[in-house]
C-alpha positions as protocol buffer text, in pm:
chain_id: "A"
residue {
  index: 1
  type: MET
  ca { x: 13408 y: 11530 z: 7388 }
}
residue {
  index: 2
  type: VAL
  ca { x: 13203 y: 11286 z: 7593 }
}
residue {
  index: 3
  type: LEU
  ca { x: 12991 y: 11402 z: 7884 }
}
residue {
  index: 4
  type: GLY
  ca { x: 12800 y: 11205 z: 8143 }
}
residue {
  index: 5
  type: SER
  ca { x: 12426 y: 11169 z: 8176 }
}
residue {
  index: 6
  type: THR
  ca { x: 12380 y: 11540 z: 8241 }
}
residue {
  index: 7
  type: GLY
  ca { x: 12576 y: 11643 z: 7932 }
}
residue {
  index: 8
  type: THR
  ca { x: 12438 y: 11721 z: 7590 }
}
residue {
  index: 9
  type: HIS
  ca { x: 12726 y: 11612 z: 7364 }
}
residue {
  index: 10
  type: VAL
  ca { x: 12838 y: 11257 z: 7290 }
}
residue {
  index: 11
  type: GLY
  ca { x: 13139 y: 11248 z: 7061 }
}
residue {
  index: 12
  type: ASP
  ca { x: 13070 y: 11511 z: 6797 }
}
residue {
  index: 13
  type: GLN
  ca { x: 12695 y: 11456 z: 6799 }
}
residue {
  index: 14
  type: VAL
  ca { x: 12447 y: 11701 z: 6940 }
}
residue {
  index: 15
  type: THR
  ca { x: 12151 y: 11562 z: 7131 }
}
residue {
  index: 16
  type: ALA
  ca { x: 11801 y: 11706 z: 7123 }
}
residue {
  index: 17
  type: ALA
  ca { x: 11860 y: 11880 z: 7455 }
}
residue {
  index: 18
  type: ALA
  ca { x: 12149 y: 12075 z: 7298 }
}
residue {
  index: 19
  type: LEU
  ca { x: 11945 y: 12229 z: 7016 }
}
residue {
  index: 20
  type: ARG
  ca { x: 11851 y: 12593 z: 7051 }
}
residue {
  index: 21
  type: PRO
  ca { x: 11480 y: 12677 z: 7081 }
}
residue {
  index: 22
  type: LEU
  ca { x: 11308 y: 12634 z: 6745 }
}
residue {
  index: 23
  type: THR
  ca { x: 11032 y: 12813 z: 6557 }
}
residue {
  index: 24
  type: ARG
  ca { x: 10730 y: 12631 z: 6416 }
}
residue {
  index: 25
  type: ALA
  ca { x: 10881 y: 12660 z: 6066 }
}
residue {
  index: 26
  type: GLU
  ca { x: 11206 y: 12502 z: 6183 }
}
residue {
  index: 27
  type: VAL
  ca { x: 11027 y: 12213 z: 6354 }
}
residue {
  index: 28
  type: ARG
  ca { x: 10823 y: 12155 z: 6038 }
}
residue {
  index: 29
  type: SER
  ca { x: 11142 y: 12161 z: 5833 }
}
residue {
  index: 30
  type: ILE
  ca { x: 11306 y: 11895 z: 6050 }
}
residue {
  index: 31
  type: ASP
  ca { x: 11001 y: 11671 z: 6006 }
}
residue {
  index: 32
  type: GLU
  ca { x: 11001 y: 11725 z: 5630 }
}
residue {
  index: 33
  type: ILE
  ca { x: 11374 y: 11660 z: 5595 }
}
residue {
  index: 34
  type: ALA
  ca { x: 11357 y: 11346 z: 5810 }
}
residue {
  index: 35
  type: ILE
  ca { x: 11077 y: 11214 z: 5590 }
}
residue {
  index: 36
  type: GLY
  ca { x: 11185 y: 11342 z: 5249 }
}
residue {
  index: 37
  type: GLU
  ca { x: 11565 y: 11318 z: 5259 }
}
residue {
  index: 38
  type: TYR
  ca { x: 11626 y: 11043 z: 5514 }
}
residue {
  index: 39
  type: GLY
  ca { x: 11329 y: 10826 z: 5422 }
}
residue {
  index: 40
  type: MET
  ca { x: 11181 y: 10806 z: 5772 }
}
residue {
  index: 41
  type: PRO
  ca { x: 10806 y: 10743 z: 5757 }
}
residue {
  index: 42
  type: GLY
  ca { x: 10613 y: 11007 z: 5947 }
}
residue {
  index: 43
  type: ILE
  ca { x: 10436 y: 10738 z: 6144 }
}
residue {
  index: 44
  type: CYS
  ca { x: 10774 y: 10630 z: 6287 }
}
residue {
  index: 45
  type: LEU
  ca { x: 10838 y: 10985 z: 6407 }
}
residue {
  index: 46
  type: MET
  ca { x: 10491 y: 10990 z: 6567 }
}
residue {
  index: 47
  type: GLU
  ca { x: 10553 y: 10654 z: 6733 }
}
residue {
  index: 48
  type: ASN
  ca { x: 10885 y: 10768 z: 6879 }
}
residue {
  index: 49
  type: ALA
  ca { x: 10733 y: 11094 z: 7001 }
}
residue {
  index: 50
  type: GLY
  ca { x: 10435 y: 10926 z: 7164 }
}
residue {
  index: 51
  type: ARG
  ca { x: 10639 y: 10654 z: 7332 }
}
residue {
  index: 52
  type: GLY
  ca { x: 10885 y: 10909 z: 7468 }
}
residue {
  index: 53
  type: ALA
  ca { x: 10606 y: 11129 z: 7601 }
}
residue {
  index: 54
  type: ALA
  ca { x: 10441 y: 10829 z: 7768 }
}
residue {
  index: 55
  type: GLU
  ca { x: 10769 y: 10750 z: 7943 }
}
residue {
  index: 56
  type: GLN
  ca { x: 10790 y: 11106 z: 8072 }
}
residue {
  index: 57
  type: ILE
  ca { x: 10431 y: 11094 z: 8199 }
}
residue {
  index: 58
  type: VAL
  ca { x: 10497 y: 10772 z: 8390 }
}
residue {
  index: 59
  type: ALA
  ca { x: 10817 y: 10921 z: 8533 }
}
residue {
  index: 60
  type: HIS
  ca { x: 10642 y: 11234 z: 8660 }
}
residue {
  index: 61
  type: THR
  ca { x: 10310 y: 11112 z: 8800 }
}
residue {
  index: 62
  type: PRO
  ca { x: 10191 y: 10797 z: 8978 }
}
residue {
  index: 63
  type: ALA
  ca { x: 9838 y: 10848 z: 8841 }
}
residue {
  index: 64
  type: ASN
  ca { x: 9676 y: 10533 z: 8703 }
}
residue {
  index: 65
  type: GLU
  ca { x: 9366 y: 10690 z: 8547 }
}
residue {
  index: 66
  type: ILE
  ca { x: 9486 y: 10925 z: 8274 }
}
residue {
  index: 67
  type: ALA
  ca { x: 9254 y: 11134 z: 8058 }
}
residue {
  index: 68
  type: ILE
  ca { x: 9399 y: 11217 z: 7716 }
}
residue {
  index: 69
  type: LEU
  ca { x: 9235 y: 11506 z: 7528 }
}
residue {
  index: 70
  type: CYS
  ca { x: 9301 y: 11467 z: 7155 }
}
residue {
  index: 71
  type: GLY
  ca { x: 9247 y: 11703 z: 6866 }
}
residue {
  index: 72
  type: GLY
  ca { x: 9197 y: 11605 z: 6505 }
}
residue {
  index: 73
  type: GLY
  ca { x: 9554 y: 11664 z: 6380 }
}
residue {
  index: 74
  type: ASN
  ca { x: 9893 y: 11512 z: 6439 }
}
residue {
  index: 75
  type: ASN
  ca { x: 9900 y: 11629 z: 6801 }
}
residue {
  index: 76
  type: GLY
  ca { x: 9594 y: 11412 z: 6854 }
}
residue {
  index: 77
  type: GLY
  ca { x: 9775 y: 11131 z: 6674 }
}
residue {
  index: 78
  type: ASP
  ca { x: 10054 y: 11163 z: 6928 }
}
residue {
  index: 79
  type: GLY
  ca { x: 9787 y: 11129 z: 7195 }
}
residue {
  index: 80
  type: PHE
  ca { x: 9662 y: 10800 z: 7051 }
}
residue {
  index: 81
  type: VAL
  ca { x: 10017 y: 10662 z: 7056 }
}
residue {
  index: 82
  type: ILE
  ca { x: 10065 y: 10785 z: 7412 }
}
residue {
  index: 83
  type: ALA
  ca { x: 9749 y: 10604 z: 7521 }
}
residue {
  index: 84
  type: ARG
  ca { x: 9870 y: 10276 z: 7372 }
}
residue {
  index: 85
  type: HIS
  ca { x: 10207 y: 10297 z: 7544 }
}
residue {
  index: 86
  type: LEU
  ca { x: 10060 y: 10407 z: 7876 }
}
residue {
  index: 87
  type: GLU
  ca { x: 9842 y: 10097 z: 7870 }
}
residue {
  index: 88
  type: LEU
  ca { x: 10150 y: 9885 z: 7801 }
}
residue {
  index: 89
  type: MET
  ca { x: 10313 y: 10052 z: 8103 }
}
residue {
  index: 90
  type: GLY
  ca { x: 10027 y: 9946 z: 8328 }
}
residue {
  index: 91
  type: ARG
  ca { x: 9830 y: 10271 z: 8334 }
}
residue {
  index: 92
  type: ARG
  ca { x: 9462 y: 10314 z: 8241 }
}
residue {
  index: 93
  type: PRO
  ca { x: 9432 y: 10577 z: 7968 }
}
residue {
  index: 94
  type: HIS
  ca { x: 9101 y: 10715 z: 7845 }
}
residue {
  index: 95
  type: VAL
  ca { x: 9106 y: 10900 z: 7513 }
}
residue {
  index: 96
  type: PHE
  ca { x: 8862 y: 11185 z: 7453 }
}
residue {
  index: 97
  type: LEU
  ca { x: 8858 y: 11282 z: 7085 }
}
residue {
  index: 98
  type: LEU
  ca { x: 8745 y: 11642 z: 7039 }
}
residue {
  index: 99
  type: ALA
  ca { x: 8704 y: 11607 z: 6663 }
}
residue {
  index: 100
  type: ASP
  ca { x: 8506 y: 11415 z: 6404 }
}
residue {
  index: 101
  type: PRO
  ca { x: 8678 y: 11076 z: 6366 }
}
residue {
  index: 102
  type: GLY
  ca { x: 8557 y: 11072 z: 6006 }
}
residue {
  index: 103
  type: LYS
  ca { x: 8785 y: 11367 z: 5934 }
}
residue {
  index: 104
  type: LEU
  ca { x: 9103 y: 11214 z: 6076 }
}
residue {
  index: 105
  type: ALA
  ca { x: 9370 y: 11153 z: 5814 }
}
residue {
  index: 106
  type: GLY
  ca { x: 9719 y: 11016 z: 5764 }
}
residue {
  index: 107
  type: ASP
  ca { x: 9920 y: 10897 z: 6062 }
}
residue {
  index: 108
  type: ALA
  ca { x: 9664 y: 11029 z: 6311 }
}
residue {
  index: 109
  type: LEU
  ca { x: 9393 y: 10817 z: 6148 }
}
residue {
  index: 110
  type: THR
  ca { x: 9615 y: 10509 z: 6150 }
}
residue {
  index: 111
  type: ASN
  ca { x: 9688 y: 10544 z: 6521 }
}
residue {
  index: 112
  type: TRP
  ca { x: 9321 y: 10609 z: 6598 }
}
residue {
  index: 113
  type: GLN
  ca { x: 9235 y: 10285 z: 6419 }
}
residue {
  index: 114
  type: ILE
  ca { x: 9505 y: 10102 z: 6615 }
}
residue {
  index: 115
  type: ALA
  ca { x: 9367 y: 10240 z: 6942 }
}
residue {
  index: 116
  type: MET
  ca { x: 9015 y: 10132 z: 6850 }
}
residue {
  index: 117
  type: ALA
  ca { x: 9128 y: 9786 z: 6738 }
}
residue {
  index: 118
  type: GLY
  ca { x: 9328 y: 9753 z: 7060 }
}
residue {
  index: 119
  type: LYS
  ca { x: 9017 y: 9829 z: 7265 }
}
residue {
  index: 120
  type: ILE
  ca { x: 9171 y: 10131 z: 7436 }
}
residue {
  index: 121
  type: ALA
  ca { x: 8899 y: 10332 z: 7608 }
}
residue {
  index: 122
  type: CYS
  ca { x: 8807 y: 10598 z: 7350 }
}
residue {
  index: 123
  type: GLU
  ca { x: 8520 y: 10844 z: 7347 }
}
residue {
  index: 124
  type: VAL
  ca { x: 8422 y: 11100 z: 7085 }
}
residue {
  index: 125
  type: VAL
  ca { x: 8320 y: 11429 z: 7245 }
}
residue {
  index: 126
  type: ASP
  ca { x: 8066 y: 11659 z: 7084 }
}
residue {
  index: 127
  type: GLU
  ca { x: 7863 y: 11950 z: 7218 }
}
residue {
  index: 128
  type: ARG
  ca { x: 7606 y: 11717 z: 7375 }
}
residue {
  index: 129
  type: SER
  ca { x: 7867 y: 11522 z: 7570 }
}
residue {
  index: 130
  type: LEU
  ca { x: 8073 y: 11821 z: 7688 }
}
residue {
  index: 131
  type: PRO
  ca { x: 7900 y: 11834 z: 8031 }
}
residue {
  index: 132
  type: SER
  ca { x: 7992 y: 11468 z: 8083 }
}
residue {
  index: 133
  type: LEU
  ca { x: 8353 y: 11542 z: 7984 }
}
residue {
  index: 134
  type: GLN
  ca { x: 8369 y: 11828 z: 8233 }
}
residue {
  index: 135
  type: ARG
  ca { x: 8256 y: 11595 z: 8514 }
}
residue {
  index: 136
  type: LYS
  ca { x: 8508 y: 11329 z: 8417 }
}
residue {
  index: 137
  type: LEU
  ca { x: 8796 y: 11577 z: 8403 }
}
residue {
  index: 138
  type: ALA
  ca { x: 8701 y: 11710 z: 8746 }
}
residue {
  index: 139
  type: ASP
  ca { x: 8767 y: 11361 z: 8884 }
}
residue {
  index: 140
  type: ALA
  ca { x: 9079 y: 11285 z: 8679 }
}
residue {
  index: 141
  type: ALA
  ca { x: 9418 y: 11233 z: 8845 }
}
residue {
  index: 142
  type: CYS
  ca { x: 9612 y: 11324 z: 8529 }
}
residue {
  index: 143
  type: ILE
  ca { x: 9503 y: 11511 z: 8216 }
}
residue {
  index: 144
  type: VAL
  ca { x: 9708 y: 11505 z: 7896 }
}
residue {
  index: 145
  type: ASP
  ca { x: 9665 y: 11784 z: 7641 }
}
residue {
  index: 146
  type: ALA
  ca { x: 9715 y: 11648 z: 7288 }
}
residue {
  index: 147
  type: MET
  ca { x: 9474 y: 11890 z: 7124 }
}
residue {
  index: 148
  type: LEU
  ca { x: 9662 y: 12163 z: 6936 }
}
residue {
  index: 149
  type: GLY
  ca { x: 10016 y: 12148 z: 6800 }
}
residue {
  index: 150
  type: THR
  ca { x: 10281 y: 12394 z: 6690 }
}
residue {
  index: 151
  type: GLY
  ca { x: 10088 y: 12497 z: 6380 }
}
residue {
  index: 152
  type: ALA
  ca { x: 9795 y: 12638 z: 6576 }
}
residue {
  index: 153
  type: SER
  ca { x: 9756 y: 13010 z: 6636 }
}
residue {
  index: 154
  type: GLY
  ca { x: 9491 y: 13235 z: 6781 }
}
residue {
  index: 155
  type: ASP
  ca { x: 9241 y: 13155 z: 7053 }
}
residue {
  index: 156
  type: PRO
  ca { x: 9118 y: 12796 z: 7084 }
}
residue {
  index: 157
  type: ARG
  ca { x: 8752 y: 12765 z: 6993 }
}
residue {
  index: 158
  type: GLY
  ca { x: 8454 y: 12538 z: 7038 }
}
residue {
  index: 159
  type: ALA
  ca { x: 8485 y: 12208 z: 7219 }
}
residue {
  index: 160
  type: ILE
  ca { x: 8862 y: 12243 z: 7255 }
}
residue {
  index: 161
  type: ALA
  ca { x: 8825 y: 12577 z: 7434 }
}
residue {
  index: 162
  type: LEU
  ca { x: 8571 y: 12427 z: 7674 }
}
residue {
  index: 163
  type: ALA
  ca { x: 8793 y: 12123 z: 7734 }
}
residue {
  index: 164
  type: ILE
  ca { x: 9087 y: 12350 z: 7818 }
}
residue {
  index: 165
  type: GLN
  ca { x: 8875 y: 12542 z: 8067 }
}
residue {
  index: 166
  type: ALA
  ca { x: 8755 y: 12220 z: 8230 }
}
residue {
  index: 167
  type: ALA
  ca { x: 9109 y: 12081 z: 8247 }
}
residue {
  index: 168
  type: ASN
  ca { x: 9245 y: 12399 z: 8404 }
}
residue {
  index: 169
  type: ALA
  ca { x: 8971 y: 12389 z: 8668 }
}
residue {
  index: 170
  type: ALA
  ca { x: 9055 y: 12030 z: 8764 }
}
residue {
  index: 171
  type: LYS
  ca { x: 9295 y: 11938 z: 9044 }
}
residue {
  index: 172
  type: ALA
  ca { x: 9471 y: 11688 z: 8819 }
}
residue {
  index: 173
  type: PHE
  ca { x: 9839 y: 11677 z: 8723 }
}
residue {
  index: 174
  type: ARG
  ca { x: 9836 y: 11833 z: 8376 }
}
residue {
  index: 175
  type: VAL
  ca { x: 10067 y: 11740 z: 8090 }
}
residue {
  index: 176
  type: ALA
  ca { x: 10099 y: 11922 z: 7756 }
}
residue {
  index: 177
  type: ILE
  ca { x: 10220 y: 11738 z: 7448 }
}
residue {
  index: 178
  type: ASP
  ca { x: 10469 y: 11942 z: 7242 }
}
residue {
  index: 179
  type: LEU
  ca { x: 10325 y: 12267 z: 7380 }
}
residue {
  index: 180
  type: PRO
  ca { x: 10018 y: 12374 z: 7577 }
}
residue {
  index: 181
  type: SER
  ca { x: 9711 y: 12419 z: 7358 }
}
residue {
  index: 182
  type: GLY
  ca { x: 9655 y: 12790 z: 7314 }
}
residue {
  index: 183
  type: LEU
  ca { x: 10021 y: 12890 z: 7357 }
}
residue {
  index: 184
  type: ASP
  ca { x: 10171 y: 13036 z: 7040 }
}
residue {
  index: 185
  type: CYS
  ca { x: 10483 y: 12842 z: 6941 }
}
residue {
  index: 186
  type: ASP
  ca { x: 10673 y: 13146 z: 6815 }
}
residue {
  index: 187
  type: THR
  ca { x: 10559 y: 13433 z: 7036 }
}
residue {
  index: 188
  type: GLY
  ca { x: 10477 y: 13249 z: 7358 }
}
residue {
  index: 189
  type: SER
  ca { x: 10157 y: 13451 z: 7384 }
}
residue {
  index: 190
  type: PRO
  ca { x: 9876 y: 13259 z: 7554 }
}
residue {
  index: 191
  type: GLY
  ca { x: 9539 y: 13244 z: 7388 }
}
residue {
  index: 192
  type: ASN
  ca { x: 9212 y: 13263 z: 7573 }
}
residue {
  index: 193
  type: PRO
  ca { x: 9190 y: 12999 z: 7705 }
}
residue {
  index: 194
  type: CYS
  ca { x: 9534 y: 12836 z: 7729 }
}
residue {
  index: 195
  type: PHE
  ca { x: 9611 y: 12499 z: 7885 }
}
residue {
  index: 196
  type: ARG
  ca { x: 9810 y: 12531 z: 8209 }
}
residue {
  index: 197
  type: ALA
  ca { x: 10054 y: 12241 z: 8226 }
}
residue {
  index: 198
  type: ASP
  ca { x: 10258 y: 12110 z: 8516 }
}
residue {
  index: 199
  type: LEU
  ca { x: 10475 y: 11926 z: 8262 }
}
residue {
  index: 200
  type: THR
  ca { x: 10534 y: 11987 z: 7891 }
}
residue {
  index: 201
  type: CYS
  ca { x: 10679 y: 11705 z: 7681 }
}
residue {
  index: 202
  type: THR
  ca { x: 10810 y: 11895 z: 7381 }
}
residue {
  index: 203
  type: PHE
  ca { x: 10945 y: 11725 z: 7070 }
}
residue {
  index: 204
  type: VAL
  ca { x: 11289 y: 11772 z: 6909 }
}
residue {
  index: 205
  type: ALA
  ca { x: 11377 y: 12089 z: 7107 }
}
residue {
  index: 206
  type: GLU
  ca { x: 11220 y: 12361 z: 7315 }
}
residue {
  index: 207
  type: LYS
  ca { x: 11012 y: 12609 z: 7118 }
}
residue {
  index: 208
  type: ILE
  ca { x: 11122 y: 12970 z: 7086 }
}
residue {
  index: 209
  type: GLY
  ca { x: 10802 y: 13096 z: 7246 }
}
residue {
  index: 210
  type: PHE
  ca { x: 10883 y: 12916 z: 7571 }
}
residue {
  index: 211
  type: ASP
  ca { x: 11132 y: 13192 z: 7653 }
}
residue {
  index: 212
  type: ALA
  ca { x: 10868 y: 13466 z: 7637 }
}
residue {
  index: 213
  type: ALA
  ca { x: 10770 y: 13643 z: 7957 }
}
residue {
  index: 214
  type: GLY
  ca { x: 10496 y: 13449 z: 8132 }
}
residue {
  index: 215
  type: ALA
  ca { x: 10512 y: 13143 z: 7906 }
}
residue {
  index: 216
  type: ARG
  ca { x: 10648 y: 12918 z: 8182 }
}
residue {
  index: 217
  type: GLU
  ca { x: 10326 y: 12974 z: 8376 }
}
residue {
  index: 218
  type: PHE
  ca { x: 10165 y: 12757 z: 8108 }
}
residue {
  index: 219
  type: THR
  ca { x: 10445 y: 12511 z: 8022 }
}
residue {
  index: 220
  type: GLY
  ca { x: 10546 y: 12411 z: 8373 }
}
residue {
  index: 221
  type: THR
  ca { x: 10848 y: 12181 z: 8375 }
}
residue {
  index: 222
  type: ILE
  ca { x: 10978 y: 12116 z: 8023 }
}
residue {
  index: 223
  type: ARG
  ca { x: 11122 y: 11787 z: 7903 }
}
residue {
  index: 224
  type: VAL
  ca { x: 11258 y: 11747 z: 7549 }
}
residue {
  index: 225
  type: VAL
  ca { x: 11153 y: 11422 z: 7382 }
}
residue {
  index: 226
  type: PRO
  ca { x: 11352 y: 11302 z: 7077 }
}
residue {
  index: 227
  type: ILE
  ca { x: 11151 y: 11178 z: 6780 }
}
residue {
  index: 228
  type: GLY
  ca { x: 11424 y: 10953 z: 6642 }
}
residue {
  index: 229
  type: ALA
  ca { x: 11539 y: 11184 z: 6362 }
}
residue {
  index: 230
  type: PRO
  ca { x: 11888 y: 11079 z: 6249 }
}
residue {
  index: 231
  type: ALA
  ca { x: 12184 y: 11226 z: 6436 }
}
residue {
  index: 232
  type: ASP
  ca { x: 12322 y: 11346 z: 6104 }
}
residue {
  index: 233
  type: LEU
  ca { x: 12016 y: 11566 z: 6062 }
}
residue {
  index: 234
  type: MET
  ca { x: 12032 y: 11694 z: 6419 }
}
residue {
  index: 235
  type: ASN
  ca { x: 12401 y: 11777 z: 6378 }
}
residue {
  index: 236
  type: ARG
  ca { x: 12338 y: 11954 z: 6050 }
}
residue {
  index: 237
  type: TYR
  ca { x: 12053 y: 12151 z: 6198 }
}
residue {
  index: 238
  type: ALA
  ca { x: 12243 y: 12245 z: 6513 }
}
residue {
  index: 239
  type: ALA
  ca { x: 12530 y: 12366 z: 6296 }
}
residue {
  index: 240
  type: SER
  ca { x: 12293 y: 12601 z: 6113 }
}
residue {
  index: 241
  type: GLU
  ca { x: 12292 y: 12831 z: 6416 }
}
residue {
  index: 242
  type: SER
  ca { x: 12668 y: 12889 z: 6408 }
}
residue {
  index: 243
  type: ASN
  ca { x: 12657 y: 12918 z: 6030 }
}
residue {
  index: 244
  type: GLY
  ca { x: 12399 y: 13195 z: 6046 }
}
residue {
  index: 245
  type: GLY
  ca { x: 12098 y: 12971 z: 5969 }
}
């Protein structure tokens, strides 16, 4: 069966938009299988995710000055990739790292180093510079939340909590990467605070928590961004629903 641009099936393959909402464990499993069984380097998955999210941001807002709030994990790594691609698309990204760059690791560290080498505007935020960040976010046209990913649970704390509060108070167009920081992937329960997005660029498939009552107040419009995992894996995973998991 072949459908047009609004369809979700091409031949016998299932696209990302056709997958049912996933739990954090299922998303982690897809990443692990793509890397371990199909030989896809994790940095390729991060690159695909970040480029796709950047394309969605450009499609949804005309803002030139874009503030990108990055945490110290892979969600922050996605943010560094997004910044690089936004610059290639003619926008002016400014990365705010809410973590110790000395503690970055793996693919996130690699993409931070690429951003620094590429002279993308990057700033490390600590407690002393939080007031300055709050002023800059108040003037931002677009704010991207790449702070906490699907593995996070509980209330955001410290600098990330303050950054969320400042972002929510701004008049900017707000974009969440994978899910809003503070929103539980599985339950959809918002932490205190929780990033309020106008647009959520979520990877692989929607998350099961997005269907919870009140969750859409924080996700806004949702767009699924493929990460380039092989169609064979997506088909196998989609089939797991009809096969009882």
